[in-house]
N, CA, C and O atoms as a GROMACS GRO file, in nm:
protein
  244
    1MET      N    1   0.154   3.855   2.217
    1MET     CA    2   0.112   3.755   2.125
    1MET      C    3   0.125   3.617   2.186
    1MET      O    4   0.229   3.584   2.242
    2SER      N    5   0.026   3.539   2.177
    2SER     CA    6   0.018   3.412   2.244
    2SER      C    7   0.086   3.307   2.162
    2SER      O    8   0.117   3.330   2.045
    3ASP      N    9   0.111   3.189   2.221
    3ASP     CA   10   0.173   3.081   2.154
    3ASP      C   11   0.091   3.036   2.029
    3ASP      O   12   0.146   3.004   1.923
    4LEU      N   13  -0.044   3.034   2.050
    4LEU     CA   14  -0.133   2.997   1.940
    4LEU      C   15  -0.119   3.084   1.823
    4LEU      O   16  -0.109   3.033   1.711
    5ASP      N   17  -0.117   3.217   1.842
    5ASP     CA   18  -0.095   3.308   1.732
    5ASP      C   19   0.030   3.284   1.661
    5ASP      O   20   0.031   3.297   1.538
    6LYS      N   21   0.138   3.251   1.725
    6LYS     CA   22   0.270   3.225   1.666
    6LYS      C   23   0.260   3.102   1.585
    6LYS      O   24   0.316   3.094   1.475
    7ASN      N   25   0.189   3.005   1.634
    7ASN     CA   26   0.176   2.877   1.557
    7ASN      C   27   0.094   2.895   1.423
    7ASN      O   28   0.123   2.837   1.319
    8ILE      N   29  -0.005   2.975   1.437
    8ILE     CA   30  -0.092   3.000   1.318
    8ILE      C   31  -0.007   3.074   1.210
    8ILE      O   32  -0.017   3.042   1.091
    9GLU      N   33   0.073   3.169   1.249
    9GLU     CA   34   0.155   3.241   1.154
    9GLU      C   35   0.255   3.152   1.089
    9GLU      O   36   0.295   3.182   0.976
   10ASP      N   37   0.300   3.040   1.152
   10ASP     CA   38   0.402   2.945   1.092
   10ASP      C   39   0.340   2.846   0.995
   10ASP      O   40   0.412   2.773   0.926
   11ILE      N   41   0.205   2.843   0.989
   11ILE     CA   42   0.136   2.745   0.903
   11ILE      C   43   0.153   2.794   0.753
   11ILE      O   44   0.125   2.909   0.720
   12GLN      N   45   0.198   2.702   0.670
   12GLN     CA   46   0.215   2.738   0.527
   12GLN      C   47   0.097   2.682   0.449
   12GLN      O   48   0.045   2.575   0.480
   13PRO      N   49   0.054   2.757   0.345
   13PRO     CA   50  -0.056   2.707   0.262
   13PRO      C   51  -0.020   2.584   0.187
   13PRO      O   52   0.098   2.566   0.154
   14ILE      N   53  -0.110   2.500   0.159
   14ILE     CA   54  -0.089   2.371   0.083
   14ILE      C   55  -0.091   2.408  -0.065
   14ILE      O   56  -0.180   2.480  -0.110
   15SER      N   57   0.005   2.360  -0.137
   15SER     CA   58   0.018   2.381  -0.281
   15SER      C   59  -0.058   2.282  -0.356
   15SER      O   60  -0.055   2.163  -0.324
   16ASP      N   61  -0.129   2.329  -0.460
   16ASP     CA   62  -0.206   2.245  -0.550
   16ASP      C   63  -0.115   2.160  -0.643
   16ASP      O   64  -0.150   2.048  -0.682
   17ASN      N   65   0.003   2.219  -0.675
   17ASN     CA   66   0.093   2.149  -0.761
   17ASN      C   67   0.144   2.016  -0.708
   17ASN      O   68   0.165   1.923  -0.785
   18ALA      N   69   0.164   2.007  -0.582
   18ALA     CA   70   0.219   1.889  -0.522
   18ALA      C   71   0.115   1.773  -0.532
   18ALA      O   72   0.156   1.657  -0.546
   19VAL      N   73  -0.013   1.801  -0.525
   19VAL     CA   74  -0.114   1.693  -0.533
   19VAL      C   75  -0.116   1.652  -0.683
   19VAL      O   76  -0.113   1.533  -0.712
   20SER      N   77  -0.119   1.737  -0.769
   20SER     CA   78  -0.118   1.694  -0.911
   20SER      C   79   0.009   1.615  -0.949
   20SER      O   80   0.001   1.524  -1.032
   21ASP      N   81   0.118   1.646  -0.895
   21ASP     CA   82   0.245   1.577  -0.915
   21ASP      C   83   0.231   1.436  -0.864
   21ASP      O   84   0.272   1.340  -0.929
   22LEU      N   85   0.169   1.422  -0.742
   22LEU     CA   86   0.153   1.292  -0.682
   22LEU      C   87   0.060   1.202  -0.777
   22LEU      O   88   0.091   1.086  -0.804
   23TYR      N   89  -0.049   1.260  -0.824
   23TYR     CA   90  -0.136   1.182  -0.903
   23TYR      C   91  -0.067   1.132  -1.037
   23TYR      O   92  -0.089   1.021  -1.086
   24GLU      N   93   0.020   1.230  -1.090
   24GLU     CA   94   0.086   1.195  -1.206
   24GLU      C   95   0.181   1.079  -1.185
   24GLU      O   96   0.187   0.990  -1.270
   25ASP      N   97   0.254   1.076  -1.078
   25ASP     CA   98   0.345   0.972  -1.042
   25ASP      C   99   0.269   0.847  -1.020
   25ASP      O  100   0.308   0.744  -1.076
   26TRP      N  101   0.158   0.846  -0.940
   26TRP     CA  102   0.081   0.724  -0.918
   26TRP      C  103   0.021   0.672  -1.048
   26TRP      O  104   0.017   0.551  -1.070
   27PHE      N  105  -0.026   0.763  -1.135
   27PHE     CA  106  -0.078   0.712  -1.264
   27PHE      C  107   0.025   0.637  -1.347
   27PHE      O  108  -0.001   0.530  -1.402
   28LEU      N  109   0.156   0.703  -1.355
   28LEU     CA  110   0.255   0.643  -1.433
   28LEU      C  111   0.301   0.502  -1.372
   28LEU      O  112   0.338   0.410  -1.446
   29ASP      N  113   0.297   0.493  -1.241
   29ASP     CA  114   0.339   0.364  -1.178
   29ASP      C  115   0.226   0.255  -1.206
   29ASP      O  116   0.256   0.138  -1.232
   30TYR      N  117   0.103   0.298  -1.201
   30TYR     CA  118  -0.010   0.201  -1.230
   30TYR      C  119  -0.011   0.165  -1.380
   30TYR      O  120  -0.033   0.050  -1.416
   31ALA      N  121   0.013   0.264  -1.466
   31ALA     CA  122   0.010   0.229  -1.610
   31ALA      C  123   0.127   0.136  -1.649
   31ALA      O  124   0.110   0.047  -1.732
   32SER      N  125   0.240   0.156  -1.591
   32SER     CA  126   0.350   0.068  -1.620
   32SER      C  127   0.325  -0.070  -1.563
   32SER      O  128   0.363  -0.169  -1.625
   33TYR      N  129   0.263  -0.081  -1.449
   33TYR     CA  130   0.219  -0.200  -1.393
   33TYR      C  131   0.128  -0.283  -1.486
   33TYR      O  132   0.147  -0.401  -1.515
   34VAL      N  133   0.026  -0.206  -1.530
   34VAL     CA  134  -0.068  -0.271  -1.618
   34VAL      C  135  -0.005  -0.323  -1.748
   34VAL      O  136  -0.040  -0.430  -1.798
   35ILE      N  137   0.087  -0.243  -1.800
   35ILE     CA  138   0.154  -0.287  -1.929
   35ILE      C  139   0.236  -0.411  -1.906
   35ILE      O  140   0.228  -0.509  -1.979
   36LEU      N  141   0.319  -0.401  -1.795
   36LEU     CA  142   0.421  -0.511  -1.775
   36LEU      C  143   0.357  -0.637  -1.727
   36LEU      O  144   0.399  -0.746  -1.768
   37GLU      N  145   0.251  -0.628  -1.635
   37GLU     CA  146   0.198  -0.742  -1.565
   37GLU      C  147   0.077  -0.804  -1.634
   37GLU      O  148   0.056  -0.926  -1.629
   38ARG      N  149  -0.006  -0.716  -1.703
   38ARG     CA  150  -0.131  -0.764  -1.752
   38ARG      C  151  -0.140  -0.771  -1.910
   38ARG      O  152  -0.194  -0.865  -1.967
   39ALA      N  153  -0.085  -0.670  -1.972
   39ALA     CA  154  -0.106  -0.658  -2.113
   39ALA      C  155   0.002  -0.739  -2.201
   39ALA      O  156  -0.022  -0.775  -2.316
   40ILE      N  157   0.113  -0.763  -2.141
   40ILE     CA  158   0.224  -0.838  -2.219
   40ILE      C  159   0.218  -0.986  -2.183
   40ILE      O  160   0.216  -1.017  -2.064
   41PRO      N  161   0.216  -1.074  -2.274
   41PRO     CA  162   0.214  -1.213  -2.251
   41PRO      C  163   0.343  -1.258  -2.173
   41PRO      O  164   0.448  -1.196  -2.188
   42SER      N  165   0.335  -1.364  -2.091
   42SER     CA  166   0.446  -1.412  -2.019
   42SER      C  167   0.542  -1.483  -2.106
   42SER      O  168   0.501  -1.545  -2.204
   43ILE      N  169   0.670  -1.477  -2.075
   43ILE     CA  170   0.772  -1.551  -2.152
   43ILE      C  171   0.757  -1.702  -2.143
   43ILE      O  172   0.778  -1.777  -2.238
   44ASP      N  173   0.716  -1.745  -2.019
   44ASP     CA  174   0.705  -1.885  -1.991
   44ASP      C  175   0.612  -1.963  -2.084
   44ASP      O  176   0.654  -2.059  -2.147
   45ASP      N  177   0.489  -1.922  -2.092
   45ASP     CA  178   0.390  -1.993  -2.164
   45ASP      C  179   0.321  -1.912  -2.276
   45ASP      O  180   0.245  -1.969  -2.355
   46GLY      N  181   0.346  -1.786  -2.284
   46GLY     CA  182   0.292  -1.699  -2.396
   46GLY      C  183   0.155  -1.655  -2.362
   46GLY      O  184   0.093  -1.595  -2.450
   47PHE      N  185   0.094  -1.676  -2.239
   47PHE     CA  186  -0.037  -1.637  -2.210
   47PHE      C  187  -0.039  -1.516  -2.117
   47PHE      O  188   0.049  -1.499  -2.033
   48LYS      N  189  -0.140  -1.432  -2.132
   48LYS     CA  190  -0.164  -1.322  -2.034
   48LYS      C  191  -0.227  -1.386  -1.914
   48LYS      O  192  -0.281  -1.496  -1.920
   49PRO      N  193  -0.219  -1.313  -1.801
   49PRO     CA  194  -0.286  -1.360  -1.682
   49PRO      C  195  -0.440  -1.390  -1.697
   49PRO      O  196  -0.491  -1.486  -1.640
   50VAL      N  197  -0.506  -1.311  -1.770
   50VAL     CA  198  -0.661  -1.336  -1.787
   50VAL      C  199  -0.675  -1.462  -1.870
   50VAL      O  200  -0.765  -1.542  -1.843
   51GLN      N  201  -0.591  -1.485  -1.970
   51GLN     CA  202  -0.603  -1.605  -2.052
   51GLN      C  203  -0.574  -1.731  -1.963
   51GLN      O  204  -0.639  -1.834  -1.975
   52ARG      N  205  -0.478  -1.717  -1.878
   52ARG     CA  206  -0.440  -1.827  -1.789
   52ARG      C  207  -0.560  -1.863  -1.701
   52ARG      O  208  -0.593  -1.980  -1.684
   53ARG      N  209  -0.625  -1.758  -1.643
   53ARG     CA  210  -0.745  -1.788  -1.556
   53ARG      C  211  -0.858  -1.847  -1.632
   53ARG      O  212  -0.929  -1.932  -1.578
   54ILE      N  213  -0.880  -1.806  -1.758
   54ILE     CA  214  -0.984  -1.866  -1.839
   54ILE      C  215  -0.959  -2.017  -1.866
   54ILE      O  216  -1.048  -2.100  -1.851
   55LEU      N  217  -0.828  -2.051  -1.907
   55LEU     CA  218  -0.793  -2.185  -1.921
   55LEU      C  219  -0.807  -2.274  -1.804
   55LEU      O  220  -0.844  -2.391  -1.815
   56HIS      N  221  -0.775  -2.216  -1.686
   56HIS     CA  222  -0.782  -2.289  -1.560
   56HIS      C  223  -0.930  -2.316  -1.524
   56HIS      O  224  -0.964  -2.424  -1.477
   57SER      N  225  -1.016  -2.215  -1.546
   57SER     CA  226  -1.160  -2.238  -1.514
   57SER      C  227  -1.226  -2.337  -1.619
   57SER      O  228  -1.316  -2.413  -1.584
   58MET      N  229  -1.178  -2.334  -1.746
   58MET     CA  230  -1.233  -2.431  -1.840
   58MET      C  231  -1.182  -2.570  -1.804
   58MET      O  232  -1.254  -2.666  -1.829
   59ASN      N  233  -1.066  -2.587  -1.751
   59ASN     CA  234  -1.015  -2.718  -1.709
   59ASN      C  235  -1.091  -2.772  -1.598
   59ASN      O  236  -1.108  -2.893  -1.586
   60MET      N  237  -1.144  -2.680  -1.508
   60MET     CA  238  -1.219  -2.724  -1.388
   60MET      C  239  -1.359  -2.777  -1.428
   60MET      O  240  -1.418  -2.857  -1.356
   61ILE      N  241  -1.409  -2.732  -1.542
   61ILE     CA  242  -1.543  -2.769  -1.583
   61ILE      C  243  -1.553  -2.907  -1.622
   61ILE      O  244  -1.660  -2.953  -1.660
   0.00000   0.00000   0.00000
């Protein structure tokens, strides 16, 4: 048996569950970011980031 055949036998199949778990973790991280950083108003001025951008652009006009 050659070295290549031994290496091929050592290769493990890729699990589908690992990929779905990664997507679940990524989604939860992104969802919590959106809730904390974009959807909840800031304590400092009470505005959301999008509202702050609108006010800034209106001030520039």
